N, C-alpha and C positions, 0 to 999 in steps of 0.2 A: 375432597372436592365439595364445595358448597352447593346450596340449592340452585343458584343461578347457573353454576357450572353444569349441574345435572340437566337442567332444562336445555341449555345450549347444546350439550352433547346429544340429547335425545332428538332435538330438532335437526341437527346435522345428520343423524342416522336415519331418521324416519320422515324427512321432508317430502319424499315422493309419495308416501302413503298419506301424509297430511294433505297434500295438494289434491290427490285423487279423491280422498274422502270429502274434501270441501266441495269439489265439483259435483260429486254424487249427491251430497245433501242438498245443494242448491237446486239441482235438476229434479231429484226425486220429490222434493217438497212441492215443486210446481205441479208435478203429476198427481201427487196426493190431493192437493187442493182442487184440481180439475175433476178428479174422480169423486171427491166429496160433493162438489156442486152438482154433478150429473146424478149421483145417487139421491141427493136431497130433493132435487126438483124434477127428477124422472124425465129429463129431456136432454138430448144430445146438443152440443154446441152447433150453431148453424151459421156462424160468421167468425172470421179471423181478420183482424186489422193490425197491420204493422205500422210503426212510426219511425220517422227519421230521427233517431235519438241523438246521433252525433250532430246533425244539422240543427236540431232544436236547442241542443246545449250551446252551440256556437252562437245561435241567435239570442239566447238568454244572456250570455256573457256580453254580447255587443249591446244589447238593449236595456240591461238592468244597471242603473248607475250605482246602486248600493250593494256593496259586497255582502252585507249582512242579509240582504234579501236574495242574493244570487244563489247562495248555497242551498237554502231550503227549497227553492224552486227547482233547481237541478236535481235535488234529492228525490223529488216526487215525479220526475219525468218518466213517461212510459216508453217501453220498447215494443210490447206486443199486447194485444187484447184478444181473448178468446171467450165467446159467450153465446147466449141464446137470445135471439131477437124475436119479439112478438109483433107480428105484422097485422094484428087485429085493430091497431090504432094508427091508421093512416100510413105514414112512412115507416112506422115501426118504433118500438121502444125496447131497449135492452133490459130484459128482466133480471139477468144475472151475468156476471163475467168474471174471468180470471185475468188479472192485469200483471204482466211480467215487467218488473221495475228493476233496472240494473243496480240501483243502490241497495235494494233488498236482497238481490242475488249476491252482492258482495258481503252483506252481513251474514247470510246463510253459509257462504263459502268460509268465512272466518269461523263460524260456529262449527262446521264440519272439521276444519283443521284443528281447532282446539279440542274437540272430542277425540280425534285421533291421537293428539298429544297426551290427553288424559289416559286413554287406554294403553298407550305405549309406556307411560310411567307406572301404570298399575301392574304391568307384567313383572313377575318376579318379586312383587311386594309380599312380605312375610307377615303382614298384619293379620289379626284375627278375622274370622269369617264375619263377625258382627261389624267390626270396623270397616272391612272391605265392602260389605253391603251398604253401610251408611254412606261411604264415599261414592259408590255407584249411584245411590239414590239421589245424593246431592248433585252429582253430575247430570243425571237424567232430569232433575227438576230445573236446573239452570238451562239445559238445552230446550226443554219444553217451553219455558217462559220466553226464550229468545225466538223460537220458531213461531209460537202462537202470536206474538205481538208483531211479527213481520209478515203475517199473512196478508195477501193483497187480493181480496175477493170483494165484489160489488153485488149488491142486491137492491133492486129498485125500492123495496119496502123500507130499507134502512137509509140509504143516501146515495148520491150519484157518484161518489168517489170511493176507491178501494180502501178498506180499513179492516183491521184485525177483528173488530167487534162483530162483523158480519158472521164469523164463525160461531160466536156466542149466541147470536140471534137464530142461526140455523139449528143450534142444539136445543132451542126452546126458551131461552131467556127472553124476556120482553124486549121489544125494540127500544123503547125509551130507556130501560135499564141498561141495555147494551151500549147505546150511544153515550149514556152518562159515564160509562167506564172508559171511553175512548181516550180521554186525556191522560189516564194513568198508564197507558201503553209504554211510553218511554221509561217510566219508573220500573215497570216489570222487566223490560228488556235489559236495563242497566243492572238490575238485581241479578238477572240470569247470568250476565257476563261476570259479575262480581263473584258469583258462586263458582263458575268455571275457573276463574283466575285463582281463587282461594284453593280449589282442589288441585290445580297444577302445582302451586307452591307447596302445599301440604305433602303431596306425593313426592315432589322433588326433595323436600327436606327429609322425608322418611328414607328415601333411597340413599341420600348422602349419609345419613346416620348409620344405616345398615352397612354401607360400604366401609365406613370408618371403624366399625366394630372389629376387634381382633378375631381372626379365624378360630373357629371352634367355640366362640362365646355364644351363649344362648341369646337369641334376638329378643326374647321376652323376659329376660332375667331382670 
């Protein structure tokens, strides 16, 4: 069985776990961002705003003549906003918020499913402890890059739209420096997915090779 066959067999066997892991990663990352915002600004959220995502998407499709513009607009459409409003300035201004965006939930779902697939392929792998540690580190780095660049937090100091660099600013990086890094977010995310795909194929190839070895042969011979 080749590497693709191993991947297919693992997906058929563990797809329920992959789906569950994808849902958990998408949901828990939203909770993690909310807790991080509350801890950083020492204030509980005082407003929740829901948006008619399906209605807005239909409106965008009907009113946007260019298909090339339609996709990016829908990609950034919000579903829910949870944040803290400061009412010291008239009608109030949102100091910080967590924005739940379906497109980012989908990316995080794919991330969770791929992580589950990687862990499934790692089971029973007979590689050395050093090699196993390197693979886990690469998988973790890929997951970190994807999650980090799909954060959807807003802070009035940075800008009015949700962006992943708000997290960098919250950690102490200068606002101007954080915003300068915003454009490289897609590059980091693509690199993260490339790492996970590379790990999946590497682990599948190793399992296929181990399966093809004659019984009783030393795997590290």
